TIGU-938707 format. One record per residue: residue number from 0; x, y, z of N, C-alpha, C, O in turn. Coordinates in pm, 1 decimal, decimal comma. Layout:
! residues N
site seq=NUM	n.east=X	n.north=Y	n.up=Z	ca.east=X	ca.north=Y	ca.up=Z	c.east=X	c.north=Y	c.up=Z	o.east=X	o.north=Y	o.up=Z
...
END
This chain:
! residues 67
site seq=0	n.east=10692,2	n.north=8035,7	n.up=9385,9	ca.east=10768,0	ca.north=8155,1	ca.up=9356,1	c.east=10744,6	c.north=8195,2	c.up=9210,8	o.east=10729,6	o.north=8110,0	o.up=9123,2
site seq=1	n.east=10741,7	n.north=8324,0	n.up=9187,0	ca.east=10717,2	ca.north=8373,9	ca.up=9051,7	c.east=10842,6	c.north=8364,7	c.up=8966,8	o.east=10954,9	o.north=8374,8	o.up=9016,2
site seq=2	n.east=10820,4	n.north=8345,5	n.up=8839,1	ca.east=10932,1	ca.north=8344,4	ca.up=8745,0	c.east=10982,9	c.north=8487,0	c.up=8725,6	o.east=10915,2	o.north=8584,3	o.up=8758,7
site seq=3	n.east=11102,5	n.north=8496,3	n.up=8671,9	ca.east=11158,5	ca.north=8628,6	ca.up=8643,2	c.east=11070,4	c.north=8705,0	c.up=8544,6	o.east=11054,3	o.north=8826,5	o.up=8555,7
site seq=4	n.east=11013,0	n.north=8632,1	n.up=8447,3	ca.east=10927,3	ca.north=8696,2	ca.up=8347,5	c.east=10801,4	c.north=8752,8	c.up=8413,7	o.east=10758,6	o.north=8863,5	o.up=8381,3
site seq=5	n.east=10742,6	n.north=8677,3	n.up=8505,8	ca.east=10622,3	ca.north=8725,0	ca.up=8575,0	c.east=10654,3	c.north=8847,4	c.up=8660,5	o.east=10577,6	o.north=8943,6	o.up=8662,5
site seq=6	n.east=10767,0	n.north=8843,9	n.up=8730,9	ca.east=10807,5	ca.north=8959,4	ca.up=8810,8	c.east=10826,5	c.north=9082,8	c.up=8722,8	o.east=10784,7	o.north=9192,8	o.up=8758,8
site seq=7	n.east=10889,2	n.north=9063,4	n.up=8608,8	ca.east=10911,7	ca.north=9176,3	ca.up=8518,0	c.east=10778,9	c.north=9231,5	c.up=8467,3	o.east=10763,4	o.north=9352,9	o.up=8453,5
site seq=8	n.east=10683,5	n.north=9143,6	n.up=8439,6	ca.east=10551,5	ca.north=9187,2	ca.up=8396,0	c.east=10486,3	c.north=9276,1	c.up=8501,7	o.east=10431,1	o.north=9381,1	o.up=8469,2
site seq=9	n.east=10492,6	n.north=9234,5	n.up=8627,2	ca.east=10435,6	ca.north=9315,3	ca.up=8735,3	c.east=10508,5	c.north=9448,7	c.up=8750,2	o.east=10445,6	o.north=9551,3	o.up=8776,1
site seq=10	n.east=10638,3	n.north=9447,7	n.up=8734,2	ca.east=10715,1	ca.north=9572,2	ca.up=8746,4	c.east=10676,1	c.north=9673,4	c.up=8638,9	o.east=10680,0	o.north=9794,1	o.up=8662,4
site seq=11	n.east=10638,9	n.north=9624,4	n.up=8522,1	ca.east=10605,5	ca.north=9713,2	ca.up=8410,2	c.east=10460,3	c.north=9761,1	c.up=8412,0	o.east=10423,4	o.north=9849,4	o.up=8334,7
site seq=12	n.east=10378,3	n.north=9703,9	n.up=8499,1	ca.east=10237,1	ca.north=9742,4	ca.up=8504,3	c.east=10220,6	c.north=9885,4	c.up=8553,1	o.east=10298,4	o.north=9935,8	o.up=8634,1
site seq=13	n.east=10117,4	n.north=9948,0	n.up=8501,2	ca.east=10082,3	ca.north=10081,5	ca.up=8550,1	c.east=10008,1	c.north=10066,6	c.up=8683,2	o.east=9964,8	o.north=9957,3	o.up=8719,7
site seq=14	n.east=9994,6	n.north=10176,5	n.up=8753,6	ca.east=9918,3	ca.north=10176,1	ca.up=8878,3	c.east=9774,5	c.north=10133,3	c.up=8850,9	o.east=9715,0	o.north=10059,3	o.up=8929,3
site seq=15	n.east=9719,4	n.north=10180,0	n.up=8739,8	ca.east=9581,5	ca.north=10144,7	ca.up=8704,5	c.east=9567,7	c.north=9992,8	c.up=8681,5	o.east=9469,4	o.north=9932,6	o.up=8724,4
site seq=16	n.east=9664,5	n.north=9932,3	n.up=8615,0	ca.east=9660,1	ca.north=9787,7	ca.up=8590,4	c.east=9670,6	c.north=9710,0	c.up=8721,7	o.east=9599,4	o.north=9611,7	o.up=8742,3
site seq=17	n.east=9758,5	n.north=9754,2	n.up=8808,7	ca.east=9771,8	ca.north=9687,9	ca.up=8939,2	c.east=9643,4	c.north=9701,6	c.up=9020,3	o.east=9600,0	o.north=9606,8	o.up=9085,8
site seq=18	n.east=9582,9	n.north=9820,2	n.up=9015,5	ca.east=9459,9	ca.north=9841,8	ca.up=9090,8	c.east=9346,9	c.north=9754,2	c.up=9036,2	o.east=9267,1	o.north=9702,0	o.up=9114,0
site seq=19	n.east=9338,7	n.north=9737,1	n.up=8902,9	ca.east=9235,1	ca.north=9653,7	ca.up=8843,9	c.east=9248,2	c.north=9509,9	c.up=8893,5	o.east=9148,0	o.north=9446,2	o.up=8926,0
site seq=20	n.east=9370,1	n.north=9458,9	n.up=8899,6	ca.east=9392,7	ca.north=9324,1	ca.up=8951,0	c.east=9353,2	c.north=9316,3	c.up=9098,2	o.east=9291,1	o.north=9219,3	o.up=9141,5
site seq=21	n.east=9389,3	n.north=9418,4	n.up=9174,2	ca.east=9353,0	ca.north=9421,7	ca.up=9316,5	c.east=9202,1	c.north=9417,8	c.up=9333,8	o.east=9150,8	o.north=9342,2	o.up=9416,1
site seq=22	n.east=9131,0	n.north=9499,0	n.up=9256,6	ca.east=8984,6	ca.north=9500,0	ca.up=9264,8	c.east=8923,8	c.north=9365,2	c.up=9228,1	o.east=8829,6	o.north=9319,0	o.up=9292,5
site seq=23	n.east=8978,3	n.north=9302,7	n.up=9124,2	ca.east=8928,1	ca.north=9171,3	ca.up=9083,4	c.east=8946,5	c.north=9068,1	c.up=9194,2	o.east=8856,9	o.north=8988,1	o.up=9221,3
site seq=24	n.east=9062,7	n.north=9070,9	n.up=9257,6	ca.east=9089,4	ca.north=8975,8	ca.up=9365,7	c.east=9001,5	c.north=9002,7	c.up=9487,4	o.east=8953,3	o.north=8909,0	o.up=9551,1
site seq=25	n.east=8980,4	n.north=9129,9	n.up=9520,0	ca.east=8893,0	ca.north=9163,4	ca.up=9633,7	c.east=8749,2	c.north=9118,6	c.up=9605,8	o.east=8682,0	o.north=9066,1	o.up=9694,6
site seq=26	n.east=8702,9	n.north=9139,4	n.up=9483,4	ca.east=8567,8	ca.north=9097,3	ca.up=9447,0	c.east=8554,2	c.north=8946,0	c.up=9456,2	o.east=8455,8	o.north=8895,6	o.up=9510,3
site seq=27	n.east=8651,9	n.north=8873,7	n.up=9404,1	ca.east=8649,9	ca.north=8727,8	ca.up=9411,5	c.east=8649,9	c.north=8680,9	c.up=9556,7	o.east=8575,2	o.north=8589,7	o.up=9592,4
site seq=28	n.east=8732,1	n.north=8741,7	n.up=9639,7	ca.east=8738,7	ca.north=8703,0	ca.up=9780,9	c.east=8606,3	c.north=8730,5	c.up=9850,7	o.east=8559,7	o.north=8648,3	o.up=9929,5
site seq=29	n.east=8545,5	n.north=8845,2	n.up=9822,8	ca.east=8418,8	ca.north=8880,1	ca.up=9887,7	c.east=8308,1	c.north=8784,5	c.up=9843,5	o.east=8228,2	o.north=8739,9	o.up=9925,9
site seq=30	n.east=8303,0	n.north=8753,0	n.up=9714,5	ca.east=8200,9	ca.north=8658,2	ca.up=9665,8	c.east=8220,1	c.north=8520,8	c.up=9727,4	o.east=8123,0	o.north=8454,5	o.up=9763,8
site seq=31	n.east=8344,4	n.north=8478,0	n.up=9739,2	ca.east=8372,2	ca.north=8348,3	ca.up=9800,9	c.east=8329,9	c.north=8348,4	c.up=9947,1	o.east=8276,1	o.north=8249,3	o.up=9996,5
site seq=32	n.east=8353,6	n.north=8457,4	n.up=10015,3	ca.east=8313,4	ca.north=8469,1	ca.up=10155,1	c.east=8160,8	c.north=8464,6	c.up=10167,6	o.east=8107,6	o.north=8401,6	o.up=10259,0
site seq=33	n.east=8092,1	n.north=8530,2	n.up=10077,7	ca.east=7946,1	ca.north=8532,1	ca.up=10081,7	c.east=7885,0	c.north=8395,4	c.up=10050,9	o.east=7771,7	o.north=8368,3	o.up=10090,8
site seq=34	n.east=7957,9	n.north=8309,6	n.up=9981,0	ca.east=7908,7	ca.north=8175,4	ca.up=9950,0	c.east=7910,4	c.north=8083,4	c.up=10071,4	o.east=7846,9	o.north=7978,0	o.up=10070,5
site seq=35	n.east=7982,6	n.north=8122,7	n.up=10175,5	ca.east=7990,8	ca.north=8039,3	ca.up=10295,8	c.east=7864,1	c.north=8051,6	c.up=10379,1	o.east=7785,4	o.north=8144,9	o.up=10363,2
site seq=36	n.east=7847,0	n.north=7955,0	n.up=10468,0	ca.east=7736,0	ca.north=7966,3	ca.up=10562,4	c.east=7764,4	c.north=8083,9	c.up=10655,7	o.east=7878,2	o.north=8129,1	o.up=10668,1
site seq=37	n.east=7659,5	n.north=8132,2	n.up=10720,6	ca.east=7674,4	ca.north=8243,7	ca.up=10813,5	c.east=7780,2	c.north=8212,0	c.up=10919,2	o.east=7864,3	o.north=8296,5	o.up=10949,7
site seq=38	n.east=7776,7	n.north=8091,9	n.up=10974,6	ca.east=7869,0	ca.north=8053,7	ca.up=11081,5	c.east=8013,8	c.north=8052,3	c.up=11032,4	o.east=8103,2	o.north=8104,5	o.up=11099,1
site seq=39	n.east=8036,2	n.north=7992,4	n.up=10915,5	ca.east=8172,4	ca.north=7988,5	ca.up=10861,6	c.east=8223,0	c.north=8127,5	c.up=10827,8	o.east=8338,2	o.north=8161,1	o.up=10855,4
site seq=40	n.east=8135,8	n.north=8208,8	n.up=10767,4	ca.east=8174,6	ca.north=8344,9	ca.up=10732,5	c.east=8211,3	c.north=8424,3	c.up=10856,7	o.east=8313,6	o.north=8492,8	o.up=10858,0
site seq=41	n.east=8129,7	n.north=8416,3	n.up=10961,3	ca.east=8158,3	ca.north=8489,8	ca.up=11084,6	c.east=8285,1	c.north=8439,7	c.up=11152,0	o.east=8361,5	o.north=8518,6	o.up=11207,6
site seq=42	n.east=8307,7	n.north=8308,1	n.up=11147,2	ca.east=8429,1	ca.north=8252,3	ca.up=11206,2	c.east=8552,4	c.north=8307,7	c.up=11135,4	o.east=8649,1	o.north=8347,7	o.up=11200,2
site seq=43	n.east=8548,5	n.north=8309,7	n.up=11003,5	ca.east=8663,4	ca.north=8361,2	ca.up=10927,4	c.east=8682,5	c.north=8511,1	c.up=10948,3	o.east=8795,5	o.north=8558,0	o.up=10961,7
site seq=44	n.east=8573,6	n.north=8585,6	n.up=10951,0	ca.east=8585,0	ca.north=8729,4	ca.up=10973,3	c.east=8638,2	c.north=8759,1	c.up=11113,5	o.east=8719,0	o.north=8850,2	o.up=11131,6
site seq=45	n.east=8592,8	n.north=8682,4	n.up=11212,0	ca.east=8642,0	ca.north=8701,7	ca.up=11348,4	c.east=8791,8	c.north=8672,6	c.up=11356,1	o.east=8866,0	o.north=8744,7	o.up=11422,8
site seq=46	n.east=8835,7	n.north=8567,7	n.up=11288,3	ca.east=8978,4	ca.north=8535,0	ca.up=11285,0	c.east=9057,3	c.north=8649,5	c.up=11220,3	o.east=9162,4	o.north=8689,0	o.up=11270,7
site seq=47	n.east=9006,6	n.north=8702,0	n.up=11109,5	ca.east=9074,4	ca.north=8813,3	ca.up=11042,2	c.east=9080,3	c.north=8936,0	c.up=11132,4	o.east=9182,5	o.north=9004,4	o.up=11138,6
site seq=48	n.east=8970,3	n.north=8963,5	n.up=11202,6	ca.east=8969,3	ca.north=9078,1	ca.up=11294,5	c.east=9072,0	c.north=9059,7	c.up=11406,3	o.east=9143,5	o.north=9153,2	o.up=11442,4
site seq=49	n.east=9078,0	n.north=8938,0	n.up=11460,4	ca.east=9172,1	ca.north=8910,3	ca.up=11569,0	c.east=9316,7	c.north=8925,7	c.up=11519,9	o.east=9399,4	o.north=8986,5	o.up=11587,9
site seq=50	n.east=9346,2	n.north=8870,9	n.up=11402,7	ca.east=9482,0	ca.north=8884,4	ca.up=11348,7	c.east=9515,3	c.north=9030,5	c.up=11321,2	o.east=9628,2	o.north=9073,7	o.up=11344,5
site seq=51	n.east=9418,9	n.north=9106,3	n.up=11272,3	ca.east=9440,2	ca.north=9248,6	ca.up=11246,6	c.east=9470,5	c.north=9322,2	c.up=11377,5	o.east=9562,1	o.north=9404,1	o.up=11384,0
site seq=52	n.east=9392,8	n.north=9291,9	n.up=11480,7	ca.east=9413,7	ca.north=9356,4	ca.up=11610,6	c.east=9549,5	c.north=9317,6	c.up=11669,8	o.east=9618,0	o.north=9401,7	o.up=11728,0
site seq=53	n.east=9588,2	n.north=9191,8	n.up=11655,2	ca.east=9719,3	ca.north=9148,7	ca.up=11704,9	c.east=9831,3	c.north=9222,4	c.up=11632,5	o.east=9931,1	o.north=9260,3	o.up=11693,9
site seq=54	n.east=9814,9	n.north=9242,6	n.up=11502,2	ca.east=9914,2	ca.north=9318,0	ca.up=11426,3	c.east=9922,0	c.north=9462,4	c.up=11472,5	o.east=10030,6	o.north=9519,2	o.up=11484,5
site seq=55	n.east=9805,3	n.north=9521,5	n.up=11498,4	ca.east=9802,7	ca.north=9658,8	ca.up=11550,1	c.east=9875,7	c.north=9668,8	c.up=11684,2	o.east=9952,8	o.north=9761,9	o.up=11707,2
site seq=56	n.east=9850,6	n.north=9572,7	n.up=11771,1	ca.east=9914,6	ca.north=9573,2	ca.up=11902,5	c.east=10066,4	c.north=9556,2	c.up=11890,3	o.east=10142,4	o.north=9621,0	o.up=11962,3
site seq=57	n.east=10109,5	n.north=9469,9	n.up=11800,3	ca.east=10253,6	ca.north=9451,0	ca.up=11779,3	c.east=10317,5	c.north=9579,8	c.up=11727,9	o.east=10427,2	o.north=9616,0	o.up=11770,4
site seq=58	n.east=10250,3	n.north=9647,7	n.up=11638,0	ca.east=10301,9	ca.north=9774,5	ca.up=11586,2	c.east=10311,2	c.north=9878,7	c.up=11696,7	o.east=10410,5	o.north=9950,7	o.up=11706,5
site seq=59	n.east=10208,5	n.north=9886,7	n.up=11779,3	ca.east=10211,9	ca.north=9981,3	ca.up=11890,6	c.east=10327,6	c.north=9952,3	c.up=11985,9	o.east=10397,1	o.north=10044,1	o.up=12029,3
site seq=60	n.east=10348,2	n.north=9824,8	n.up=12018,4	ca.east=10460,2	ca.north=9788,4	ca.up=12106,8	c.east=10593,5	c.north=9831,0	c.up=12046,0	o.east=10679,3	o.north=9886,5	o.up=12114,7
site seq=61	n.east=10609,9	n.north=9804,7	n.up=11917,6	ca.east=10734,9	ca.north=9840,6	ca.up=11851,8	c.east=10755,7	c.north=9992,5	c.up=11851,2	o.east=10867,0	o.north=10040,0	o.up=11873,6
site seq=62	n.east=10650,3	n.north=10067,2	n.up=11825,9	ca.east=10662,1	ca.north=10213,1	ca.up=11827,1	c.east=10694,1	c.north=10266,6	c.up=11965,5	o.east=10771,3	o.north=10361,5	o.up=11979,9
site seq=63	n.east=10635,1	n.north=10206,0	n.up=12066,9	ca.east=10662,1	ca.north=10248,8	ca.up=12204,2	c.east=10806,2	c.north=10221,0	c.up=12243,3	o.east=10867,4	o.north=10299,4	o.up=12315,8
site seq=64	n.east=10860,5	n.north=10110,1	n.up=12195,8	ca.east=11000,0	ca.north=10075,8	ca.up=12226,6	c.east=11097,2	c.north=10173,3	c.up=12163,9	o.east=11205,7	o.north=10195,2	o.up=12217,7
site seq=65	n.east=11061,0	n.north=10232,1	n.up=12051,9	ca.east=11147,9	ca.north=10327,1	ca.up=11982,4	c.east=11137,6	c.north=10467,6	c.up=12042,0	o.east=11227,5	o.north=10549,8	o.up=12024,3
site seq=66	n.east=11029,6	n.north=10494,1	n.up=12111,6	ca.east=11006,6	ca.north=10630,8	ca.up=12163,4	c.east=11095,5	c.north=10661,1	c.up=12281,2	o.east=11089,3	o.north=10770,8	o.up=12336,7
END
């Protein structure tokens, strides 16, 4: 869990500062993914795709229940 000071730091950041951190993290994640073997990379990407699709399906079910 983040300290109160760290939370306050994030609250005071500009949109540009937050976006820079986001870009840095995305770049690091992509480079780490590229360092994996083809099989490991595809396995992880397939898992991410499946979780994304499951989330989409859950959202659709919830929206249909409200309609």
